[in-house]
C-alpha positions in Angstrom: 0.0 0.0 0.0 1.4 3.4 -1.1 0.6 6.7 0.6 -0.5 8.2 -2.8 -3.0 5.4 -3.2 -4.6 6.3 0.1 -4.6 10.0 -0.8 -6.4 9.2 -4.1 -8.9 7.0 -2.4 -9.8 9.7 0.2 -10.2 12.3 -2.5 -12.5 9.9 -4.4 -14.5 9.3 -1.2 -15.1 13.1 -1.0 -15.8 13.7 -4.7 -17.5 10.4 -5.7 -16.3 11.2 -9.2 -13.1 9.9 -10.7 -12.5 12.9 -12.9 -12.9 15.4 -10.1 -10.8 13.3 -7.7 -8.0 13.2 -10.3 -8.1 17.0 -10.8 -8.0 17.5 -7.0 -5.0 15.2 -6.7 -3.4 16.8 -9.8 -3.0 13.5 -11.6 -4.3 12.0 -14.8 -7.5 10.1 -14.3 -6.1 6.8 -15.6 -3.3 7.0 -12.9 -5.9 7.5 -10.2 -8.1 4.7 -11.5 -5.1 2.4 -11.6 -4.1 3.3 -8.0 -7.6 2.6 -6.7 -7.6 -0.8 -8.5 -4.3 -1.7 -6.9 -5.7 -0.8 -3.5 -8.8 -2.9 -4.1 -6.5 -5.9 -5.1 -4.7 -5.5 -1.8 -8.0 -5.4 0.2 -9.5 -8.2 -1.8 -12.6 -6.5 -2.9 -14.1 -3.4 -4.6 -14.0 -0.2 -2.6 -16.1 1.9 -5.1 -19.3 0.9 -7.0 -18.8 2.5 -10.4 -22.4 3.1 -11.5 -23.0 5.8 -14.1 -24.4 8.8 -12.2 -24.3 6.9 -8.9 -20.7 6.2 -7.9 -20.6 5.3 -4.2 -18.6 3.5 -1.6 -19.1 -0.2 -1.2 -19.5 -1.7 2.3 -15.8 -2.5 2.2 -15.0 1.0 1.1 -17.1 2.5 4.0 -15.3 0.1 6.4 -11.7 1.0 5.5 -12.3 4.7 4.9 -11.9 5.9 8.5 -8.9 3.7 9.0 -7.2 4.9 5.9 -8.1 8.5 6.8 -6.3 8.0 10.2 -3.3 6.5 8.5 -3.0 9.4 6.1 -3.5 12.0 8.9 -0.8 10.4 11.0 1.5 10.3 8.1 1.0 14.0 7.6 1.7 14.6 11.3 4.8 12.5 11.1 6.0 14.5 8.1 5.4 17.8 9.9 7.2 16.7 13.0 10.2 15.5 10.9 10.3 18.9 9.2 10.4 20.6 12.7 13.3 18.4 13.7 15.1 19.1 10.5 14.6 22.8 10.9 15.7 22.6 14.5 19.1 21.3 13.3 19.7 24.5 11.5 22.8 26.3 12.9 22.6 30.0 13.9 25.6 32.3 13.7 25.7 35.9 15.0 28.5 37.7 13.2 29.6 41.1 14.6 30.8 43.4 11.9 32.4 46.8 12.5 30.1 49.5 11.3 32.9 51.3 9.3 33.6 48.2 7.1 32.0 48.4 3.7 29.9 45.4 2.6 31.8 44.8 -0.7 34.9 43.1 0.6 32.8 40.7 2.7 30.0 39.8 0.2 31.9 36.9 -1.4 32.6 35.4 2.0 29.0 35.6 3.0 27.8 34.3 -0.3 30.1 31.3 -0.2 29.1 30.6 3.4 25.5 30.4 2.5 26.1 28.4 -0.7 28.2 25.7 1.0 26.3 25.7 4.3 22.6 25.8 3.5 21.7 24.8 7.1 23.3 28.0 8.5 21.2 31.0 9.5 23.5 34.1 9.5 22.7 37.3 11.5 25.0 40.3 11.0 25.3 42.6 14.0 26.6 46.1 13.2 28.5 48.0 15.9 31.7 49.8 16.7 35.0 47.9 17.1 35.1 48.7 20.9 31.6 47.4 21.4 32.2 44.2 19.4 35.3 43.4 21.3 33.5 43.8 24.7 30.7 41.6 23.5 33.2 38.9 22.5 34.9 39.0 25.9 31.4 38.8 27.7 30.6 35.7 25.5 27.7 37.6 23.9 29.3 37.0 20.5 31.4 34.0 19.2 33.0 35.9 16.4 33.4 39.4 15.0 35.1 41.2 12.1 36.8 44.4 13.0 40.0 46.2 13.5 41.5 48.3 16.3 44.9 49.7 15.3 47.5 49.3 18.0 45.0 47.6 20.3 46.0 43.8 20.2 44.7 41.8 23.1 46.4 38.5 24.1 43.0 37.1 25.1 41.9 37.2 21.5 42.9 35.3 18.3 43.1 37.3 15.0 42.7 36.0 11.5 43.8 38.7 9.1 41.5 39.2 6.2 42.8 42.3 4.3 44.6 45.6 4.7 42.9 48.8 3.6 44.4 52.2 3.0 43.0 55.2 4.8 42.3 58.0 2.3 41.7 61.8 2.3 38.3 62.5 0.8 37.5 65.9 -0.6 35.4 67.7 -3.2 36.9 67.9 -6.7 36.9 71.7 -6.2 39.0 71.5 -3.0 42.4 73.2 -3.2 44.1 69.9 -2.4 42.3 67.9 -5.1 45.1 68.4 -7.5 47.6 66.7 -5.1 48.1 63.0 -5.1 49.4 62.0 -2.7 48.6 64.6 -0.1 51.4 65.1 2.5 50.0 65.0 6.0 51.3 68.5 6.9 49.3 69.9 4.0 46.2 69.3 6.0 47.2 71.8 8.7 44.4 74.2 9.5 42.0 72.5 7.1 38.3 71.9 7.9 37.9 68.4 9.2 34.7 66.3 9.1 35.2 63.8 11.9 33.9 60.3 11.8 33.0 59.5 15.4 33.5 55.8 14.9 36.9 56.1 13.1 39.2 53.5 14.6 42.1 55.9 14.3 40.6 58.7 16.4 42.5 57.5 19.5 45.9 57.1 17.8 46.4 59.7 15.1 48.2 62.2 17.5 48.0 65.2 15.1 50.1 67.3 17.4 53.2 65.1 16.9 53.0 65.8 13.2 52.7 69.6 13.9 49.2 69.5 12.3 46.1 71.2 13.6 42.7 70.3 12.2 39.6 72.3 12.6 36.8 69.7 13.4 33.7 71.5 12.0 31.4 68.5 12.0 31.1 65.1 13.7 28.9 62.2 12.7 28.5 58.5 13.3 27.4 58.0 9.7 29.9 57.7 6.8 27.3 58.7 4.2 26.8 62.0 5.9 30.6 62.6 6.0 30.8 61.8 2.3 27.9 64.0 1.4 29.5 66.9 3.3 32.8 66.3 1.7 31.1 66.5 -1.7 29.4 69.8 -0.7 32.9 71.3 -0.1 32.4 71.6 3.7 35.8 70.0 4.6 37.8 66.8 4.2 37.2 63.4 5.5 39.5 60.5 6.6 37.9 57.3 5.3 38.8 53.7 4.4 39.3 53.2 0.7 36.5 50.6 0.2 34.0 52.9 1.9 34.3 55.7 -0.5 31.3 55.3 -2.8 30.0 58.9 -3.4 30.2 60.1 -7.0 30.8 63.7 -5.9 34.1 63.2 -4.1 37.7 62.4 -4.9 40.0 60.2 -2.8 43.6 61.0 -2.3 46.4 59.0 -0.7 48.0 60.6 2.4 51.7 60.2 3.0 54.3 61.1 5.6 52.9 59.2 7.3 50.6 56.6 5.5 47.7 55.0 7.4 46.4 51.5 6.9 43.9 49.4 8.8 44.0 45.6 9.1 40.6 43.9 9.2 40.5 40.6 11.1 38.2 37.8 12.1 38.4 37.9 15.9 37.6 35.1 18.4 38.4 34.5 22.0 41.4 32.4 22.5 40.7 29.0 24.0 37.0 29.2 23.8 35.2 26.3 22.1 33.9 27.2 18.7 30.5 26.2 17.3 30.4 24.4 13.9 29.1 27.7 12.4 32.2 29.6 13.5 34.4 26.8 12.1 32.5 27.1 8.8 33.1 30.8 8.7 36.8 30.5 9.4 37.2 27.8 6.7 35.5 30.0 4.1 37.6 32.9 5.1 40.8 30.8 4.6 39.6 29.8 1.2 38.8 33.3 0.0 41.2 35.6 -1.8 41.4 38.9 0.1 42.6 41.7 -2.2 45.0 39.3 -3.8 46.1 37.5 -0.6 44.9 34.6 1.6 43.6 35.1 5.1 46.4 34.5 7.7 46.2 33.7 11.4 48.1 36.0 13.7 48.3 36.3 17.4 48.9 39.4 19.6 52.5 39.7 20.8 
């Protein structure tokens, strides 16, 4: 006895019409008729009286109908419970990502992770580097992607993904737009649009370079900083991959240069979930701006 035979029989019990029952089951009528005949052979008698205009259940058909209905209902319940168990086996991963990292460098990683690990549910949590690091230490996150220049922590493990140059961003009409690169001292007394979440805010030490900037605006949002740069209101200091406004130009800064190193960060010695392992493996496979990811530790 096959489950589809039971389904066809129950549909025929409701419709008492072979054509309508076949349409309801989305099968050809001969297929439905053949399935009913096989069911009758198994039970040893006719289940349906096939009288023109008066198709009806035989006594045998009326007898087995409630039992077959119960079998079919239980099978559906079993299938539903199996689906719940399968769904429960899905793996969740909360990935913290520093809010100043542009999506573009990470999209291939996330795409490959989803393609090779279809049972993984990924949630991306956007925050500052400082906040993500604290969440890692409090065991509120298993893994995060961020950078904190000159802030290595020996409690953490770092897997380097890519390096990214920090750029000076200005309007094409800005007096320094013709310079490439721009020497750091040339920024003295220029109007500065300060990104509050810039990871270099704590370590630039303008004064040691004899440079004074006039911070005329501060914002947590890079899109606002870029828009104000385009409007000629000052210069911004942004990561290269985050510069996506058509109304600005980006210039290298030298003497000194500034680079940031973006890492996958986990807590040293803490057991990883399979989802974190999958993320790390995908990161190691990926080409990051022409290089492979490399594991490093704080010294």
